[in-house]
C-alpha positions as a Markdown table, in Angstrom:
| # | Residue | x | y | z |
|---|---|---|---|---|
| 1 | Met | 0.0 | 0.0 | 0.0 |
| 2 | Thr | 1.4 | 3.4 | -0.9 |
| 3 | Arg | 1.1 | 6.1 | 1.6 |
| 4 | Arg | 0.6 | 9.6 | 0.1 |
| 5 | Thr | 1.5 | 12.7 | 2.1 |
| 6 | Arg | 1.3 | 16.4 | 1.5 |
| 7 | Ala | 4.2 | 18.5 | 2.9 |
| 8 | Thr | 3.0 | 21.4 | 4.8 |
| 9 | Glu | 6.0 | 23.4 | 5.7 |
| 10 | Leu | 8.0 | 21.0 | 7.9 |
| 11 | Val | 5.0 | 18.9 | 8.8 |
| 12 | Glu | 3.6 | 16.0 | 6.7 |
| 13 | Val | -0.1 | 15.4 | 6.7 |
| 14 | Glu | -1.3 | 12.1 | 5.3 |
| 15 | Ile | -3.7 | 12.7 | 2.4 |
| 16 | Gly | -7.2 | 11.6 | 3.5 |
| 17 | His | -6.2 | 11.6 | 7.2 |
| 18 | Ala | -8.8 | 13.2 | 9.5 |
| 19 | Ile | -7.2 | 16.1 | 11.4 |
| 20 | Arg | -8.7 | 17.1 | 14.9 |
| 21 | Leu | -9.1 | 20.7 | 16.0 |
| 22 | Gly | -6.0 | 20.7 | 18.3 |
| 23 | Glu | -3.8 | 19.1 | 15.6 |
| 24 | Leu | -4.9 | 21.5 | 13.0 |
| 25 | Ala | -4.1 | 24.5 | 15.3 |
| 26 | Arg | -0.7 | 23.0 | 16.1 |
| 27 | Ile | 0.2 | 22.3 | 12.5 |
| 28 | Thr | -0.8 | 25.8 | 11.3 |
| 29 | Arg | 0.6 | 27.5 | 14.3 |
| 30 | Val | -2.7 | 29.3 | 15.2 |
| 31 | His | -4.9 | 29.2 | 18.3 |
| 32 | Ala | -7.8 | 26.8 | 18.3 |
| 33 | Glu | -10.1 | 29.8 | 18.8 |
| 34 | Tyr | -8.9 | 31.2 | 15.3 |
| 35 | Val | -9.9 | 27.8 | 13.7 |
| 36 | Ile | -13.3 | 28.1 | 15.4 |
| 37 | Asp | -13.7 | 31.6 | 14.0 |
| 38 | Leu | -13.0 | 30.3 | 10.5 |
| 39 | Val | -15.5 | 27.5 | 10.9 |
| 40 | Glu | -18.2 | 30.1 | 12.1 |
| 41 | Glu | -17.3 | 32.2 | 9.0 |
| 42 | Gly | -17.8 | 29.3 | 6.7 |
| 43 | Val | -14.0 | 29.1 | 5.7 |
| 44 | Leu | -13.7 | 25.6 | 7.1 |
| 45 | Ala | -16.4 | 22.8 | 7.2 |
| 46 | Pro | -15.4 | 20.1 | 9.7 |
| 47 | Arg | -17.2 | 16.9 | 10.1 |
| 48 | Gly | -18.8 | 16.6 | 13.6 |
| 49 | Arg | -21.2 | 18.8 | 15.5 |
| 50 | Asp | -19.1 | 19.8 | 18.4 |
| 51 | Pro | -15.5 | 21.2 | 18.4 |
| 52 | Arg | -14.4 | 18.3 | 20.4 |
| 53 | Glu | -15.6 | 16.0 | 17.6 |
| 54 | Trp | -14.5 | 18.0 | 14.7 |
| 55 | Glu | -12.5 | 16.4 | 11.9 |
| 56 | Phe | -11.0 | 18.3 | 9.1 |
| 57 | Gly | -9.6 | 17.1 | 5.7 |
| 58 | Asp | -6.0 | 17.8 | 4.6 |
| 59 | Glu | -7.0 | 20.8 | 2.6 |
| 60 | Ala | -7.9 | 22.6 | 5.9 |
| 61 | Val | -4.1 | 23.1 | 6.5 |
| 62 | Trp | -3.9 | 25.1 | 3.2 |
| 63 | Arg | -7.1 | 27.0 | 4.0 |
| 64 | Val | -6.0 | 28.0 | 7.6 |
| 65 | Arg | -2.6 | 29.1 | 6.4 |
| 66 | Thr | -3.9 | 31.1 | 3.5 |
| 67 | Ala | -6.5 | 32.7 | 5.7 |
| 68 | Arg | -3.8 | 33.6 | 8.3 |
| 69 | Asn | -1.6 | 35.1 | 5.5 |
| 70 | Leu | -4.5 | 37.0 | 4.0 |
| 71 | Gln | -5.3 | 38.6 | 7.3 |
| 72 | Arg | -1.8 | 39.2 | 8.5 |
| 73 | Asp | -0.2 | 40.4 | 5.2 |
| 74 | Leu | -3.2 | 42.2 | 3.6 |
| 75 | Gly | -5.6 | 43.0 | 6.4 |
| 76 | Val | -8.4 | 41.1 | 4.9 |
| 77 | Asn | -11.3 | 40.5 | 7.3 |
| 78 | Leu | -12.9 | 37.0 | 7.8 |
| 79 | Ala | -15.7 | 37.7 | 5.4 |
| 80 | Gly | -13.2 | 38.7 | 2.7 |
| 81 | Val | -11.0 | 35.6 | 3.6 |
| 82 | Ala | -14.0 | 33.4 | 3.0 |
| 83 | Leu | -14.6 | 35.0 | -0.4 |
| 84 | Val | -11.0 | 34.8 | -1.5 |
| 85 | Leu | -10.7 | 31.1 | -0.4 |
| 86 | Glu | -13.8 | 30.2 | -2.3 |
| 87 | Leu | -12.5 | 31.9 | -5.4 |
| 88 | Leu | -9.1 | 30.3 | -5.0 |
| 89 | Ser | -10.7 | 26.9 | -4.5 |
| 90 | Glu | -12.9 | 27.4 | -7.7 |
| 91 | Leu | -9.8 | 28.4 | -9.7 |
| 92 | Arg | -8.0 | 25.3 | -8.5 |
| 93 | Arg | -10.9 | 23.1 | -9.6 |
| 94 | Leu | -11.1 | 24.7 | -13.0 |
| 95 | Arg | -7.3 | 24.5 | -13.6 |
| 96 | Ala | -7.4 | 20.8 | -12.6 |
| 97 | His | -10.0 | 20.1 | -15.2 |
| 98 | Ala | -8.4 | 22.2 | -18.0 |
| 99 | Pro | -6.1 | 20.7 | -20.6 |
| 100 | Gly | -2.4 | 21.2 | -19.6 |
| 101 | Ala | -3.5 | 22.6 | -16.2 |
| 102 | Ala | -0.4 | 21.8 | -14.2 |
| 103 | Glu | 2.0 | 22.8 | -17.0 |
| 104 | Gly | 1.4 | 26.6 | -17.4 |
| 105 | Pro | 2.9 | 29.5 | -15.5 |
| 106 | Gly | 1.1 | 30.5 | -12.4 |
| 107 | Ala | -0.4 | 27.0 | -11.9 |
| 108 | Leu | -1.7 | 26.7 | -8.3 |
| 109 | Gly | -0.4 | 23.8 | -6.4 |
């Protein structure tokens, strides 16, 4: 069986591995309260009803880090972060289905 992982700075997250709230906060170097704010704003959609039960997919790492960077570097508020991330996700989906998507300059990874 082949184990696929995605490098996230110096941390590897197994693709398809469920990530708990505390683990996501640790990996992305943010407070759990920030992750909760992102969930409340619709930036993240965990499985589970209660924060103690939440499980996130591996894309949550990218979304939290991107949200943090947008806020820190550009001063974007949470509503703006949600919009930017939705647009970036849609762009990634479109590029993934376009011929030669990963080959061109500016390809999102």
